[in-house]
C-alpha positions as a LaTeX table, in Angstrom:
\begin{tabular}{lrrr}
\hline
Residue & $x$ (\AA) & $y$ (\AA) & $z$ (\AA) \\
\hline
Val1 & 48.90 & $-58.87$ & $-76.12$ \\
Ala2 & 50.05 & $-55.41$ & $-77.24$ \\
Gly3 & 51.70 & $-54.87$ & $-73.86$ \\
Val4 & 53.65 & $-58.12$ & $-74.18$ \\
Ala5 & 54.78 & $-57.20$ & $-77.69$ \\
Leu6 & 55.85 & $-53.72$ & $-76.62$ \\
Gly7 & 57.62 & $-55.16$ & $-73.58$ \\
Phe8 & 59.52 & $-57.59$ & $-75.83$ \\
Leu9 & 60.56 & $-54.84$ & $-78.24$ \\
His10 & 61.51 & $-52.45$ & $-75.45$ \\
Ser11 & 63.53 & $-55.04$ & $-73.52$ \\
Gly12 & 66.03 & $-55.59$ & $-76.34$ \\
Ala13 & 65.31 & $-59.32$ & $-76.45$ \\
Trp14 & 64.67 & $-58.97$ & $-80.19$ \\
Val15 & 68.33 & $-57.93$ & $-80.64$ \\
Phe16 & 69.47 & $-61.05$ & $-78.84$ \\
Ala17 & 67.05 & $-63.21$ & $-80.85$ \\
Gly18 & 68.25 & $-61.63$ & $-84.11$ \\
Ile19 & 71.92 & $-62.20$ & $-83.28$ \\
Ala20 & 71.23 & $-65.81$ & $-82.21$ \\
Gly21 & 69.31 & $-66.43$ & $-85.44$ \\
Ala22 & 72.12 & $-64.97$ & $-87.57$ \\
Leu23 & 74.73 & $-67.08$ & $-85.76$ \\
Ala24 & 72.61 & $-70.21$ & $-86.29$ \\
Val25 & 72.43 & $-69.52$ & $-90.04$ \\
Ile26 & 76.19 & $-68.89$ & $-90.25$ \\
Ala27 & 76.98 & $-72.03$ & $-88.24$ \\
Ala28 & 74.74 & $-74.13$ & $-90.47$ \\
Thr29 & 76.50 & $-73.01$ & $-93.66$ \\
Gly30 & 80.08 & $-73.02$ & $-92.32$ \\
Met31 & 82.61 & $-75.37$ & $-93.88$ \\
Glu32 & 86.24 & $-76.02$ & $-92.95$ \\
Val33 & 88.78 & $-76.97$ & $-95.60$ \\
Ile34 & 91.84 & $-78.76$ & $-94.18$ \\
Gln35 & 94.89 & $-79.53$ & $-96.29$ \\
Pro36 & 95.38 & $-81.66$ & $-98.39$ \\
Asp37 & 91.66 & $-81.32$ & $-99.13$ \\
Arg38 & 90.49 & $-78.62$ & $-101.51$ \\
Ala39 & 87.27 & $-76.77$ & $-102.18$ \\
Gly40 & 85.83 & $-74.88$ & $-105.10$ \\
Tyr41 & 83.67 & $-71.79$ & $-104.73$ \\
Met42 & 80.52 & $-71.54$ & $-106.83$ \\
Arg43 & 78.11 & $-68.61$ & $-107.14$ \\
Phe44 & 74.68 & $-69.23$ & $-108.68$ \\
Gly45 & 76.03 & $-72.56$ & $-110.01$ \\
Arg46 & 78.97 & $-70.96$ & $-111.83$ \\
Trp47 & 82.62 & $-71.50$ & $-111.05$ \\
Val48 & 84.31 & $-68.66$ & $-109.15$ \\
Gly49 & 87.59 & $-70.26$ & $-108.08$ \\
Ala50 & 89.46 & $-72.42$ & $-105.62$ \\
Val51 & 89.37 & $-71.45$ & $-101.96$ \\
Asp52 & 92.25 & $-71.51$ & $-99.50$ \\
Pro53 & 92.29 & $-73.83$ & $-96.48$ \\
Gly54 & 90.34 & $-72.52$ & $-93.50$ \\
Trp55 & 86.75 & $-71.70$ & $-92.60$ \\
His56 & 84.34 & $-70.56$ & $-95.31$ \\
Phe57 & 80.77 & $-69.34$ & $-94.92$ \\
Pro58 & 78.88 & $-69.42$ & $-98.23$ \\
Ile59 & 75.57 & $-67.57$ & $-98.42$ \\
Ala60 & 72.67 & $-70.03$ & $-98.76$ \\
Phe61 & 71.05 & $-70.19$ & $-102.23$ \\
Ile62 & 73.62 & $-67.74$ & $-103.64$ \\
Ser63 & 77.05 & $-69.29$ & $-103.18$ \\
Asp64 & 78.40 & $-72.68$ & $-102.23$ \\
Cys65 & 81.67 & $-74.48$ & $-101.47$ \\
Tyr66 & 82.23 & $-77.90$ & $-103.02$ \\
His67 & 84.58 & $-79.92$ & $-100.80$ \\
Arg68 & 86.89 & $-82.38$ & $-102.57$ \\
Pro69 & 89.34 & $-84.78$ & $-100.87$ \\
Gly70 & 93.00 & $-84.22$ & $-101.75$ \\
Lys71 & 94.42 & $-87.51$ & $-100.53$ \\
Asp72 & 94.45 & $-91.03$ & $-101.92$ \\
Leu73 & 91.08 & $-92.73$ & $-101.64$ \\
Thr74 & 90.42 & $-96.46$ & $-101.61$ \\
Leu75 & 87.36 & $-98.29$ & $-102.86$ \\
Asp76 & 87.12 & $-101.89$ & $-101.69$ \\
Leu77 & 84.99 & $-103.64$ & $-104.29$ \\
Gly78 & 85.20 & $-106.90$ & $-102.38$ \\
Thr79 & 85.19 & $-110.29$ & $-104.08$ \\
Met80 & 84.07 & $-110.22$ & $-107.70$ \\
Lys81 & 83.35 & $-113.19$ & $-109.92$ \\
Val82 & 84.35 & $-112.33$ & $-113.48$ \\
Tyr83 & 84.83 & $-114.27$ & $-116.71$ \\
Thr84 & 87.98 & $-114.27$ & $-118.84$ \\
Ser85 & 88.00 & $-114.01$ & $-122.64$ \\
Arg86 & 87.65 & $-117.83$ & $-122.79$ \\
Lys87 & 84.59 & $-117.65$ & $-120.50$ \\
Thr88 & 86.52 & $-119.14$ & $-117.58$ \\
Pro89 & 85.15 & $-117.91$ & $-114.25$ \\
Ile90 & 87.67 & $-116.41$ & $-111.83$ \\
Thr91 & 87.23 & $-114.84$ & $-108.42$ \\
Ala92 & 89.19 & $-111.71$ & $-107.57$ \\
Asn93 & 89.47 & $-109.47$ & $-104.52$ \\
Val94 & 89.43 & $-105.98$ & $-105.97$ \\
Thr95 & 90.63 & $-102.75$ & $-104.38$ \\
Val96 & 90.82 & $-99.52$ & $-106.37$ \\
Asn97 & 93.05 & $-96.63$ & $-105.29$ \\
Tyr98 & 92.41 & $-93.23$ & $-106.83$ \\
Arg99 & 93.08 & $-89.54$ & $-106.34$ \\
Leu100 & 91.53 & $-86.45$ & $-107.84$ \\
Arg101 & 94.11 & $-84.41$ & $-109.71$ \\
Ser102 & 95.38 & $-81.36$ & $-107.88$ \\
Gly103 & 95.31 & $-78.66$ & $-110.56$ \\
Asp104 & 92.84 & $-75.77$ & $-110.46$ \\
Glu105 & 91.28 & $-76.86$ & $-113.77$ \\
Asp106 & 90.77 & $-80.37$ & $-112.36$ \\
Leu107 & 89.14 & $-78.93$ & $-109.23$ \\
Lys108 & 86.86 & $-76.84$ & $-111.41$ \\
Asn109 & 85.83 & $-79.87$ & $-113.48$ \\
Ser110 & 85.15 & $-81.97$ & $-110.39$ \\
Cys111 & 82.99 & $-79.21$ & $-108.88$ \\
Leu112 & 81.01 & $-78.73$ & $-112.09$ \\
Arg113 & 80.58 & $-82.41$ & $-113.00$ \\
Leu114 & 80.34 & $-84.30$ & $-109.71$ \\
Pro115 & 77.60 & $-84.06$ & $-107.08$ \\
Lys116 & 78.27 & $-81.74$ & $-104.14$ \\
Asn117 & 77.93 & $-84.63$ & $-101.70$ \\
Phe118 & 81.16 & $-86.56$ & $-102.29$ \\
Ala119 & 79.58 & $-89.79$ & $-100.95$ \\
Glu120 & 77.31 & $-89.74$ & $-104.02$ \\
Ala121 & 80.37 & $-89.23$ & $-106.23$ \\
Glu122 & 82.03 & $-92.25$ & $-104.60$ \\
Lys123 & 79.00 & $-94.37$ & $-105.57$ \\
Met124 & 79.51 & $-93.23$ & $-109.17$ \\
Phe125 & 83.23 & $-94.11$ & $-108.94$ \\
Arg126 & 82.36 & $-97.53$ & $-107.52$ \\
Glu127 & 80.00 & $-98.33$ & $-110.40$ \\
Ala128 & 82.54 & $-97.13$ & $-112.96$ \\
Ala129 & 85.35 & $-99.13$ & $-111.31$ \\
Glu130 & 83.29 & $-102.34$ & $-111.21$ \\
Ser131 & 82.40 & $-101.92$ & $-114.87$ \\
Glu132 & 86.02 & $-101.25$ & $-115.83$ \\
Val133 & 87.31 & $-104.25$ & $-113.87$ \\
Arg134 & 84.80 & $-106.54$ & $-115.59$ \\
Ser135 & 85.73 & $-105.07$ & $-118.97$ \\
Val136 & 89.51 & $-105.40$ & $-118.49$ \\
Leu137 & 89.43 & $-108.88$ & $-116.96$ \\
Gly138 & 86.98 & $-110.06$ & $-119.59$ \\
Lys139 & 89.45 & $-109.24$ & $-122.38$ \\
Lys140 & 92.32 & $-111.22$ & $-120.88$ \\
Asp141 & 93.04 & $-114.92$ & $-120.69$ \\
Phe142 & 94.74 & $-115.92$ & $-117.46$ \\
Gly143 & 96.47 & $-119.18$ & $-118.34$ \\
Gln144 & 97.13 & $-121.94$ & $-115.86$ \\
\hline
\end{tabular}
């Protein structure tokens, strides 16, 4: 066993294994930001600043990049049955278009307040949009 260990150390295979391990860690944490998308850089959960487009390699458990889309996004809420202020049922096909603001302060707020995984944030937007649609349509009377 000692001979195998010494042979491994002497052969330089440990250098190759170390380099391969380091590259695997870097590849797993790499993130590419493509315009018009934006990303915010966080260190220990605190805002550091916006990052430029390109590849970024945050250090696991120390720093992180929060990717945010910079283009118009569409939520298709499908067909909703809502009631007007006179309790008349109506059916509406609802689509919501939205965009995150592009200022640095807006990017900071979205990184601090929204989940890192933007798919989870879209679920939150969907729930808020459905609630708002029901609220707005419920206050109106759509006459014949």
